[in-house]
C-alpha positions in Angstrom: 101.9 89.5 102.5 100.5 85.9 102.1 97.4 86.5 104.3 96.8 84.2 107.2 99.0 81.1 107.4 97.2 77.7 107.4 99.8 75.8 109.4 103.2 76.5 111.0 105.8 73.9 112.0 108.9 74.5 114.2 111.6 72.0 115.0 115.2 72.2 116.3 118.1 69.8 115.7 121.7 69.5 116.6 123.7 70.9 113.7 125.1 67.5 112.5 124.6 65.7 109.2 123.1 62.6 110.9 120.0 64.7 111.6 119.4 65.5 107.9 117.0 62.6 107.5 114.8 63.9 110.3 114.7 67.4 108.7 113.8 65.9 105.3 111.0 63.8 106.8 109.4 66.9 108.4 109.7 68.9 105.2 108.3 66.0 103.1 105.3 65.6 105.3 104.5 69.3 105.3 104.8 69.6 101.5 102.7 66.5 100.9 100.0 67.7 103.2 100.0 71.1 101.4 99.2 69.4 98.1 102.5 69.9 96.4 103.3 67.6 93.5 105.7 64.8 93.9 108.2 66.4 91.5 108.2 69.7 93.5 108.5 67.8 96.8 111.6 66.0 95.5 113.1 69.4 94.4 112.3 71.0 97.7 113.9 68.2 99.6 117.1 68.6 97.5 117.2 72.4 98.2 116.6 72.0 102.0 119.3 69.3 102.2 121.8 71.5 100.4 121.0 74.5 102.6 121.2 72.5 105.8 124.5 70.9 104.7 126.1 74.2 103.9 125.1 75.6 107.3 126.4 72.6 109.2 129.7 72.6 107.3 130.3 76.4 107.2 128.3 78.1 110.0 129.4 75.5 112.6 132.8 74.8 111.2 134.7 75.3 114.5 132.0 74.6 117.0 128.7 72.7 117.6 125.3 74.4 117.6 121.7 74.0 116.8 119.8 74.3 113.5 116.2 75.5 113.7 113.7 74.6 111.0 110.5 76.7 110.5 107.8 75.9 107.9 104.9 78.2 107.4 102.2 76.9 105.0 99.9 79.4 103.2 97.2 78.7 100.7 99.5 79.0 97.6 103.0 79.3 99.1 105.2 77.4 101.6 107.9 79.4 103.4 111.0 77.4 104.7 113.5 79.0 107.1 116.8 77.4 108.3 118.0 79.5 111.3 121.4 79.2 113.0 123.5 81.1 115.4 126.9 80.3 113.9 129.2 82.2 111.5 127.6 84.2 108.8 128.1 83.0 105.2 128.1 86.5 103.6 128.6 89.2 106.3 129.9 91.7 103.7 126.7 91.4 101.6 124.2 92.6 104.2 122.3 89.4 104.2 121.7 89.1 100.5 122.8 86.1 98.4 124.8 87.4 95.5 125.0 84.5 93.0 127.2 86.4 90.6 129.9 86.9 93.2 129.6 83.2 94.2 130.1 82.2 90.6 133.1 84.6 90.1 134.8 83.6 93.3 134.2 79.9 93.0 133.5 79.8 96.7 132.7 76.4 98.1 128.9 76.1 98.5 128.2 78.7 95.9 126.9 76.1 93.4 124.7 74.8 96.1 123.1 78.2 96.6 122.7 78.6 92.9 120.9 75.3 92.7 118.6 76.3 95.6 117.8 79.6 93.8 116.8 77.6 90.7 114.6 75.3 92.6 112.9 77.8 94.9 110.8 80.8 93.8 112.6 83.1 96.2 115.8 82.8 98.2 117.1 85.3 100.8 119.9 85.1 103.3 119.5 87.3 106.3 122.3 87.9 108.8 121.6 89.8 112.0 123.2 90.0 115.5 123.2 86.6 117.0 121.4 84.6 114.2 121.4 83.9 110.5 118.4 82.8 108.5 118.2 81.2 105.1 114.6 81.9 103.9 113.2 80.1 100.9 109.7 80.4 99.3 108.1 77.7 97.1 104.8 78.3 95.3 102.3 75.4 95.5 101.7 75.0 91.8 98.4 73.6 90.3 96.3 74.0 87.2 93.5 76.4 88.0 90.4 77.0 85.9 91.9 80.1 84.3 95.2 78.5 83.4 95.8 77.4 79.8 96.6 73.6 79.5 100.1 72.9 78.3 98.8 71.0 75.3 96.9 74.1 74.1 99.9 76.3 74.7 102.0 74.1 72.5 99.4 74.1 69.7 100.0 77.8 69.0 103.2 79.2 67.8 104.4 82.6 69.0 103.6 84.1 65.6 100.1 82.7 65.7 99.5 84.0 69.2 100.9 87.4 68.3 98.6 87.6 65.2 95.6 86.4 67.1 95.9 88.7 70.0 96.8 91.7 67.8 93.7 90.9 65.7 91.6 90.6 68.8 92.7 94.0 70.1 92.3 95.7 66.8 88.8 94.2 66.4 87.8 95.3 69.8 89.0 98.9 69.0 87.1 98.9 65.7 84.0 97.5 67.2 84.0 100.1 70.0 84.6 102.9 67.4 81.8 101.5 65.1 79.3 101.3 68.0 80.1 104.8 69.1 79.8 106.3 65.6 76.6 104.3 64.7 74.9 105.3 68.0 75.9 108.9 67.5 74.7 108.9 63.8 71.4 107.3 64.7 70.8 109.9 67.4 71.6 112.8 65.0 69.3 111.4 62.3 66.5 110.8 64.7 66.9 114.3 66.1 66.8 115.7 62.5 63.6 113.7 61.9 62.0 115.0 65.1 62.9 118.6 64.2 61.4 118.2 60.7 58.1 116.8 62.2 58.0 119.5 64.7 58.4 122.1 62.0 55.6 120.6 59.9 53.3 120.3 62.8 54.0 123.9 63.8 53.3 125.0 60.3 50.0 123.1 60.2 49.1 124.6 63.6 49.7 128.2 62.4 47.6 127.7 59.2 44.9 126.0 61.2 44.7 129.0 63.6 44.0 131.2 60.6 41.3 128.9 59.4 39.7 129.0 62.9 39.8 132.8 62.9 38.3 133.0 59.4 35.7 130.3 60.2 36.7 128.1 57.3 34.7 125.0 56.4 35.4 121.4 57.4 36.4 120.6 53.8 39.1 123.3 53.8 40.4 121.9 57.1 40.5 118.5 55.6 42.3 119.7 52.4 44.9 121.4 54.6 46.1 118.2 56.4 45.7 115.9 53.4 48.0 118.2 51.4 50.7 117.9 54.1 50.4 114.1 54.5 50.7 113.6 50.7 53.7 115.9 50.4 55.5 114.3 53.4 55.4 110.4 53.5 56.9 110.5 56.9 53.5 111.8 58.3 51.2 108.8 58.7 48.3 110.6 60.4 47.3 114.2 61.1 44.3 115.1 63.3 43.0 118.6 64.1 40.8 119.0 67.2 39.0 122.1 68.4 39.1 123.5 72.0 36.4 121.1 73.1 38.3 118.0 71.9 36.1 117.3 68.8 37.8 116.2 65.6 37.7 119.0 63.0 39.9 117.2 60.4 41.2 113.6 60.1 43.6 112.6 57.4 42.9 108.9 57.8 39.1 108.7 58.0 36.8 111.6 57.2 33.9 109.9 59.0 35.5 110.8 62.4 34.8 114.5 61.9 32.8 116.1 64.7 33.5 113.1 67.0 35.5 113.2 70.2 39.2 112.5 69.7 40.5 109.5 71.6 44.3 109.5 72.0 46.2 106.3 71.7 46.6 104.3 74.9 50.4 104.3 74.7 50.8 108.1 75.0 50.3 110.6 77.7 47.8 113.3 76.5 49.1 115.8 79.0 52.5 115.9 77.3 52.3 118.7 74.7 55.2 119.3 72.4 57.0 116.1 73.4 57.8 113.3 71.0 56.3 110.0 72.3 56.8 106.5 71.0 53.8 104.3 70.1 54.1 100.6 70.9 53.4 98.9 67.6 54.8 95.8 65.8 54.0 97.1 62.3 56.3 100.0 62.1 58.2 102.4 64.4 55.5 105.1 64.9 55.8 108.2 67.1 53.3 110.8 68.3 53.5 114.6 68.7 50.8 117.0 69.9 51.0 120.8 69.5 48.5 123.5 70.5 46.8 125.7 67.9 47.0 129.3 69.2 46.8 132.8 67.9 48.1 135.0 70.5 46.4 134.2 73.8 43.5 132.5 72.1 43.5 128.6 72.2 41.7 126.9 69.2 42.6 123.3 69.6 45.5 120.9 68.9 47.4 119.2 66.1 47.9 115.5 66.6 50.7 114.1 64.4 51.6 110.4 64.0 54.8 109.9 62.1 57.1 106.9 61.2 60.9 106.6 61.6 61.0 103.3 59.6 62.3 104.9 56.4 65.1 106.5 58.3 66.0 103.3 60.1 66.0 101.4 56.8 68.5 103.9 55.3 70.6 103.6 58.5 70.6 99.8 58.3 71.7 99.9 54.7 74.5 102.2 55.4 75.5 100.2 58.4 75.6 97.0 56.4 77.9 98.6 53.8 80.2 99.9 56.6 80.4 96.4 58.2 81.3 94.8 54.9 83.9 97.4 54.2 85.3 97.0 57.8 85.4 93.2 57.5 87.4 93.5 54.3 89.8 95.9 56.0 90.2 93.4 58.9 91.0 90.6 56.6 93.7 92.7 54.9 94.9 93.7 58.4 95.1 90.1 59.6 97.3 89.3 56.6 99.4 92.3 57.3 99.7 91.5 61.0 100.8 88.0 60.3 103.4 89.1 57.8 104.6 91.8 60.2 104.8 89.3 63.0 107.3 87.3 60.9 109.6 90.3 61.1 109.3 90.9 64.8 108.5 87.4 66.3 110.9 85.2 64.3 114.0 86.6 66.0 112.3 86.3 69.4 111.4 82.7 68.6 115.1 82.0 67.8 116.2 83.6 71.1 113.6 81.6 73.0 114.8 78.4 71.3 118.4 79.3 72.2 117.4 79.9 75.8 115.7 76.5 76.0 118.9 74.9 74.7 120.9 76.8 77.3 118.7 75.6 80.1 119.3 72.0 78.9 123.1 72.6 79.1 124.1 73.8 75.7 126.4 76.8 76.1 128.3 76.5 72.8 125.8 77.1 70.0 125.6 80.8 69.1 122.7 82.9 67.7 123.0 84.3 64.2 123.5 88.1 64.3 120.7 89.2 62.0 117.4 91.2 62.1 116.7 94.7 63.3 119.3 96.6 65.3 117.6 95.8 68.6 117.5 92.0 67.9 121.0 92.2 66.6 122.1 93.7 70.0 120.1 91.1 71.9 121.6 88.2 70.0 125.1 89.6 70.5 124.6 90.2 74.2 123.1 86.7 74.6 126.1 85.2 72.7 128.5 87.1 75.0 126.6 85.9 78.1 126.7 82.3 76.9 130.5 82.6 76.2 131.1 84.0 79.7 128.9 81.4 81.4 130.6 78.6 79.5 134.0 80.0 80.7 132.7 80.5 84.2 131.4 77.0 84.3 134.8 75.7 83.3 136.4 77.9 85.9 133.9 76.7 88.6 134.8 73.1 87.8 138.5 74.0 88.2 137.9 75.9 91.4 135.9 73.0 92.8 138.8 70.7 92.0 141.2 73.2 93.6 138.9 73.5 96.6 139.0 69.7 97.0 142.7 69.7 96.7 143.0 72.4 99.3 140.7 70.3 101.6 143.0 67.4 101.1 146.0 69.6 101.8 144.2 70.7 105.0 143.9 67.1 106.1 147.5 66.4 105.3 148.6 69.5 107.2 146.7 68.3 110.3 148.5 65.0 110.1 151.8 67.0 110.4 150.7 68.3 113.8 151.2 66.0 116.7 148.1 63.9 117.2 149.4 62.7 120.6 151.6 64.8 122.8 154.6 62.9 124.2 154.8 61.9 127.8 157.4 64.2 129.4 158.4 63.3 132.9 157.5 66.1 135.4 155.7 68.2 132.8 152.0 68.3 131.9 151.1 69.5 128.4 148.1 70.8 126.5 148.0 72.2 123.0 145.4 73.8 120.8 145.3 74.7 117.0 142.5 76.4 115.0 143.2 77.6 111.4 141.6 80.8 110.2 141.0 79.3 106.7 141.0 75.8 105.3 144.8 75.6 105.6 146.8 77.6 108.1 150.3 78.9 108.6 150.8 78.2 112.3 152.9 75.4 113.7 153.3 73.7 117.1 155.3 70.7 117.8 156.6 68.8 120.8 159.2 65.9 120.3 162.0 64.2 122.1 165.6 65.1 121.0 167.5 62.7 123.3 169.0 62.3 126.8 165.7 63.4 128.6 165.5 66.6 126.5 162.4 67.7 124.6 161.9 70.4 122.0 158.8 72.6 122.1 158.1 74.8 119.1 155.4 77.4 118.3 155.8 79.3 115.0 153.7 81.6 112.9 154.3 82.0 109.1 153.3 85.3 107.6 150.1 85.1 105.5 147.5 82.3 105.3 146.5 79.6 102.9 148.5 77.2 100.9 151.8 79.2 100.7 151.9 79.6 104.4 151.1 75.9 105.0 153.8 74.8 102.6 156.4 76.9 104.4 155.1 75.6 107.8 155.6 72.0 106.6 159.1 72.8 105.5 159.9 74.6 108.8 158.7 71.7 110.9 160.9 69.2 109.0 164.0 71.5 109.2 163.5 72.0 113.0 163.1 68.3 113.7 166.3 67.5 111.7 168.5 70.1 113.4 167.0 69.7 116.9 168.0 66.1 117.3 170.7 65.8 120.0 170.9 69.6 120.4 171.5 71.1 123.8 171.2 74.8 122.9 168.0 76.3 121.5 170.0 79.1 120.0 172.2 76.7 118.0 169.1 75.0 116.6 167.6 78.4 115.6 170.8 79.4 113.9 171.0 76.2 111.9 167.3 76.6 110.8 168.0 80.2 109.8 171.0 79.1 107.6 168.8 76.7 105.8 165.8 79.1 105.3 167.9 81.9 103.9 168.3 80.0 100.7 164.8 78.3 100.6 162.2 80.7 102.0 160.2 82.6 99.3 160.9 86.3 99.1 158.6 88.5 101.1 157.7 85.9 103.6 158.9 85.7 107.2 158.5 83.4 110.2 158.3 84.1 113.9 159.4 81.2 116.1 159.6 80.5 119.8 161.8 77.3 120.3 162.4 75.9 123.7 164.4 72.9 125.0 163.2 71.3 128.3 165.7 69.3 130.3 163.8 66.9 132.5 166.8 66.1 134.7 167.3 69.7 135.7 163.8 70.9 135.2 165.2 73.7 133.1 163.6 75.5 130.1 166.0 77.1 127.6 164.4 79.1 124.8 164.9 81.6 122.1 162.5 83.9 120.3 162.8 84.8 116.6 160.5 87.9 116.7 157.7 85.8 118.4 155.2 86.8 121.0 156.5 86.9 124.6 156.2 83.7 126.7 153.8 84.0 129.7 155.4 82.4 132.7 153.6 81.8 136.0 155.8 81.3 139.1 153.8 79.2 141.5 155.9 80.0 144.6 155.4 83.8 144.3 152.1 83.7 142.5 153.3 86.1 139.8 152.8 86.2 136.1 155.7 87.3 134.0 156.2 87.9 130.2 159.6 86.6 129.0 160.6 88.2 125.7 164.2 87.6 124.6 165.4 89.6 121.6 165.5 88.2 118.1 164.5 88.9 114.5 162.0 86.9 112.6 163.3 84.3 110.1 163.3 85.6 106.6 163.6 89.3 107.4 166.7 90.8 105.7 169.5 91.6 108.1 170.9 95.1 108.5 174.5 95.9 107.6 175.7 96.3 111.3 173.8 93.4 112.8 173.3 89.8 111.6 170.6 87.3 112.8 172.9 85.4 115.3 174.1 88.6 117.1 170.6 89.7 117.8 169.3 86.3 119.0 169.1 86.0 122.8 168.9 82.7 124.7 167.1 82.6 128.1 167.1 79.8 130.7 164.5 79.4 133.4 164.7 76.9 136.3 161.1 75.6 136.8 159.8 74.8 140.3 156.8 72.7 141.1 153.5 73.8 139.6 155.2 76.5 137.5 153.3 77.2 134.3 154.2 78.7 130.9 152.1 79.5 127.8 153.6 79.8 124.3 151.2 81.1 121.7 150.8 82.9 118.4 149.4 86.4 117.8 146.0 84.9 116.7 145.1 85.1 120.4 146.2 88.6 121.2 145.0 90.1 117.9 141.6 88.4 117.9 138.9 91.1 117.4 135.3 91.5 118.4 132.5 92.7 116.1 133.6 96.3 116.6 137.2 95.6 115.6 138.7 95.8 119.1 141.7 93.5 119.8 141.8 91.1 122.7 145.3 92.1 123.6 148.1 90.9 125.9 146.5 92.7 128.9 143.3 90.7 128.8 145.2 87.4 128.4 147.4 88.1 131.4 144.4 89.2 133.5 142.4 86.0 132.5 145.3 83.7 133.4 145.8 85.6 136.7 142.2 85.0 137.7 142.3 81.3 136.7 145.6 80.6 138.5 144.7 82.2 141.9 144.0 79.7 144.6 145.7 77.0 146.6 144.6 74.1 144.4 145.9 74.2 140.9 143.3 74.2 138.1 143.3 71.3 135.7 145.5 72.1 132.7 142.8 70.9 130.2 140.2 73.1 131.8 142.6 76.1 131.7 143.2 75.5 128.0 139.5 75.2 127.3 138.9 78.3 129.3 141.3 80.3 127.0 139.4 79.2 123.9 136.0 80.0 125.5 137.3 83.4 126.6 138.4 84.2 123.0 135.1 83.1 121.6 133.1 85.0 124.1 135.2 88.2 123.4 134.9 87.9 119.6 131.2 87.0 119.6 131.9 84.6 116.7 133.3 87.4 114.5 135.3 86.3 111.6 138.7 84.8 112.6 141.5 86.8 110.9 144.5 84.7 112.0 145.3 81.2 113.1 145.1 80.5 116.9 147.8 78.2 118.3 149.2 77.7 121.8 151.1 75.2 124.0 150.3 75.2 127.7 152.7 73.4 130.1 153.0 73.0 133.9 155.6 71.3 136.0 154.2 68.5 138.1 153.7 69.0 141.8 151.5 67.4 144.4 148.3 66.2 142.7 145.0 67.5 143.8 142.3 65.3 145.2 140.4 65.4 142.0 143.4 64.0 140.1 144.7 61.2 142.4 142.6 58.4 141.0 142.6 59.4 137.3 144.5 57.9 134.5 147.4 60.2 133.3 146.5 61.8 130.0 147.5 64.7 127.8 145.9 66.1 124.7 146.2 68.2 121.6 143.2 70.0 120.1 143.2 70.5 116.3 140.2 72.2 114.7 138.0 71.2 117.6 138.9 67.5 117.4 140.3 66.1 120.7 143.2 63.7 120.7 144.6 62.1 123.8 148.1 60.9 124.8 149.6 59.3 127.9 150.9 62.3 129.8 149.8 63.4 133.3 147.3 66.1 132.3 143.8 65.8 133.7 141.5 63.4 131.9 138.6 65.5 130.7 135.9 64.7 128.2 135.3 66.8 125.1 132.6 68.6 127.1 135.4 70.4 129.0 135.2 73.2 126.6 137.2 72.3 123.5 134.4 71.3 121.3 
């Protein structure tokens, strides 16, 4: 496509913004070495920075990764590629960047891609299995010998250029037609002259044959040719020779009679009946020789020298008149073309001027609706486009403001989740939260409610986005208020339901698993409002169980024969040493791979069974990290459809050798950011699998 590349550069960086300077340095060196202007280098650096920033912030939103830079330099083009293995920007668009959809949706990063497309000559986003590539081409611009300097381009208006090139094309057509007609006319006139000379020479030959047969005198032969030369000015010289080559009659000099005939040096005497040209500077002379015959008898030859100068003079005079007439027509044509260009070019010039004002940022001024129907439609379409773009620009600004507000809401929402898990005597804790969008609708919370009792909550609000996050925030506050001092998880849930009946928006519902852990009795009492089953591992028997007490989700209308409280079942479990339980949302079990297959409860139970088999208990932090890694490996980084939240807890038993000399620690992972607390979970670094 671009012939052989001159140079290729490959580099790989950790997908973090602190490496942007290194990426820009490599790009700048490559562009400068390729001879790109300073202005273009600055523009390319801006486009590369915008593309790399979008990849870092979006493709690697939930995990770390690498960003590969590839630069291929050709003679006139530089190709830049940013390659990542993270989440695709536009999986539904088969790898193509659709700027119109980005503008319509107001998607964050869309304006960045629009800017890149304006800077680069070609932009393409390719998404394939396992990698994504943002490919950008930039032409190395320079003024070649065939390019018109900008100053000369500005000296001619569109009307002048239209008139000039139209005149040039018409002139070339007329010149070609004139050349063809003139050449054809000249050939026909010359052919007519040659035919006339041939006929005269043939007539002389026939009469001379009769003279030879009748043995006429030299005087009669001379009178014959003189009469023909006098009657035909075209004939300059006529010579009659006999069969021996002696001159019998000479129209130019009678003294040459009875002398051998010497043909001109310029002609071939063997060519009989063929017109030959004589090389002379005085006039355009031609030569023709014909045999004198009477039946089979050969008497001699007729040598005729004739001139084409009179014919050429007539042709030149006619040609001069034609040229003068054609020039006059061209002058009239130039005036007509210039006036006609005013009709066609003036509306185009107005449209061009309007487009230039648009590129400078003016979206308000409209074109006048005038001119021919076609220009009228173009002006109207351009005005409509300007109006829509102006409206879209205002919408984009509003959407960017809304996106910023949503981002702030996301940060506020994360502050509502526990940054540090409380230290619960006899219980190790680990928690994880990852939202499917900027803000999520899942909730987890662990807090003390008094007298050695702690409340553990995992909830899932229907839907995603801002509405779900607002309901989640309200739910967290209501639970914390009603759980203080409570001894029954069911009573807390009933109080929460009473409040939400009057305050939850119609059409929304909440699934909640609420548990109260009593440290003195090592007892876990919990209820489930339509939530996923709790997974309970009994260390003594080595068995995994799913505990799923009955209960309807909060916000679901009750039936006539059954209210919320009558269907809510409370379950108590006495926990032994090293017993473990997992409370989670359906974002885990309903996670899908690239083919749409769900992870499911069976895979989760099987994974936990494999991890918990053995005499020495696995570190809780490693088990939590293993769950996240298992989900990511299954989904293959397919788009996350629901929030993922879980609380993992285990009763403390005898510590393993790897834990004896470590500081007690517990943690909560929110959006791949690790926070630590002072519980007795294993102290692992972020490399343990959560980031």
